[in-house]
C-alpha positions as CSV (number, residue, x, y, z in Angstrom):
1,M,-22.4,-2.8,-6.8
2,I,-20.8,-5.1,-4.2
3,M,-21.9,-4.2,-0.7
4,A,-20.1,-4.6,2.6
5,I,-21.5,-6.8,5.3
6,S,-24.2,-4.9,7.2
7,E,-24.0,-4.5,10.9
8,Q,-27.2,-6.5,11.3
9,D,-26.0,-9.4,9.1
10,Y,-22.6,-9.5,10.9
11,N,-24.2,-9.5,14.3
12,S,-26.6,-12.3,13.4
13,L,-23.9,-14.5,11.8
14,K,-20.8,-13.3,13.5
15,E,-19.0,-16.7,13.6
16,Y,-19.8,-17.3,9.9
17,W,-18.5,-13.9,8.8
18,D,-15.4,-14.1,11.0
19,Y,-14.5,-17.4,9.4
20,Q,-15.1,-16.1,5.9
21,R,-12.9,-13.1,6.6
22,K,-10.2,-15.5,8.0
23,V,-10.4,-17.6,4.8
24,E,-10.1,-14.4,2.7
25,Y,-7.1,-13.2,4.7
26,N,-5.3,-16.5,4.1
27,R,-6.2,-16.5,0.4
28,E,-4.8,-13.0,0.1
29,R,-1.7,-13.9,2.0
30,T,-1.1,-17.0,0.0
31,H,-1.5,-15.0,-3.3
32,H,0.8,-12.3,-2.0
33,I,3.5,-15.0,-1.3
34,A,3.0,-16.5,-4.7
35,E,3.6,-13.1,-6.3
36,Q,7.1,-13.2,-4.8
37,F,7.8,-16.2,-7.1
38,E,6.8,-14.5,-10.3
39,L,9.3,-15.3,-13.1
40,R,11.4,-17.4,-10.6
41,I,9.8,-20.8,-11.1
42,H,10.1,-22.5,-14.5
43,N,9.1,-25.7,-16.1
44,Q,10.3,-27.1,-19.4
45,Y,8.3,-24.4,-21.3
46,G,9.5,-21.4,-19.4
47,P,8.3,-19.4,-16.5
48,I,5.1,-20.6,-14.7
49,P,2.4,-17.9,-14.8
50,V,1.9,-16.3,-11.4
51,E,-1.9,-17.2,-11.5
52,E,-1.0,-20.8,-11.8
53,I,1.4,-20.5,-8.8
54,K,-1.4,-18.8,-6.8
55,D,-3.9,-21.6,-7.6
56,M,-1.3,-24.3,-6.8
57,L,-0.5,-22.9,-3.4
58,W,-4.0,-22.0,-2.4
59,T,-5.5,-25.4,-3.3
60,K,-2.8,-27.2,-1.3
61,M,-3.2,-25.1,1.9
62,P,-5.1,-27.1,4.5
63,T,-7.7,-25.2,6.6
64,S,-5.9,-26.4,9.7
65,E,-3.0,-24.1,8.7
66,Y,-5.1,-20.9,8.4
67,E,-3.9,-18.0,10.5
68,D,-6.1,-15.5,12.1
69,P,-6.0,-12.1,10.4
70,P,-4.1,-9.4,12.2
71,K,-6.0,-6.7,14.1
72,G,-7.0,-4.0,11.7
73,Y,-7.1,-6.3,8.6
74,I,-9.6,-5.1,6.0
75,P,-10.2,-7.5,3.0
76,E,-9.4,-6.4,-0.5
77,N,-12.7,-7.9,-1.6
78,P,-15.5,-5.5,-0.7
79,S,-17.9,-8.4,-0.2
80,Y,-16.1,-9.3,3.0
81,R,-15.6,-5.8,4.4
82,L,-17.7,-4.7,7.4
83,W,-20.1,-1.8,7.2
84,N,-17.6,0.4,9.2
85,E,-14.5,-0.4,7.2
86,T,-13.0,1.9,4.5
87,W,-10.5,1.2,1.8
88,P,-7.6,1.6,1.7
89,P,-6.8,0.3,5.1
90,A,-4.4,1.9,7.6
91,L,-2.7,-1.4,8.2
92,D,-0.4,-2.6,5.5
93,W,-0.1,-6.2,6.5
94,K,1.6,-7.1,3.2
95,K,4.6,-4.9,4.1
96,N,4.9,-6.5,7.5
97,D,4.5,-10.0,5.9
98,D,7.3,-9.2,3.4
99,N,9.7,-8.6,6.3
100,D,8.9,-12.2,7.5
101,I,9.5,-13.9,4.2
């Protein structure tokens, strides 16, 4: 079973975990954006699979372009959730993000 980050671990490595959660937010956001292109991008063989689009976008995103997660962000991956965070989150950042796209 995947465990959330304990309070003790978080407090002892706060900068590390904050950065890991920032990376996770940007990965989730990039993958969410890639899903908007599903069945819309083609090559000579037909539609490009959405997983390939996700990989293409994520590998090309420079770390200097990472955005800070919004307040209230809870990662989908339970390994990056804090001890006091529950799923599903109250904040639906994807819905807000769709309005910006």
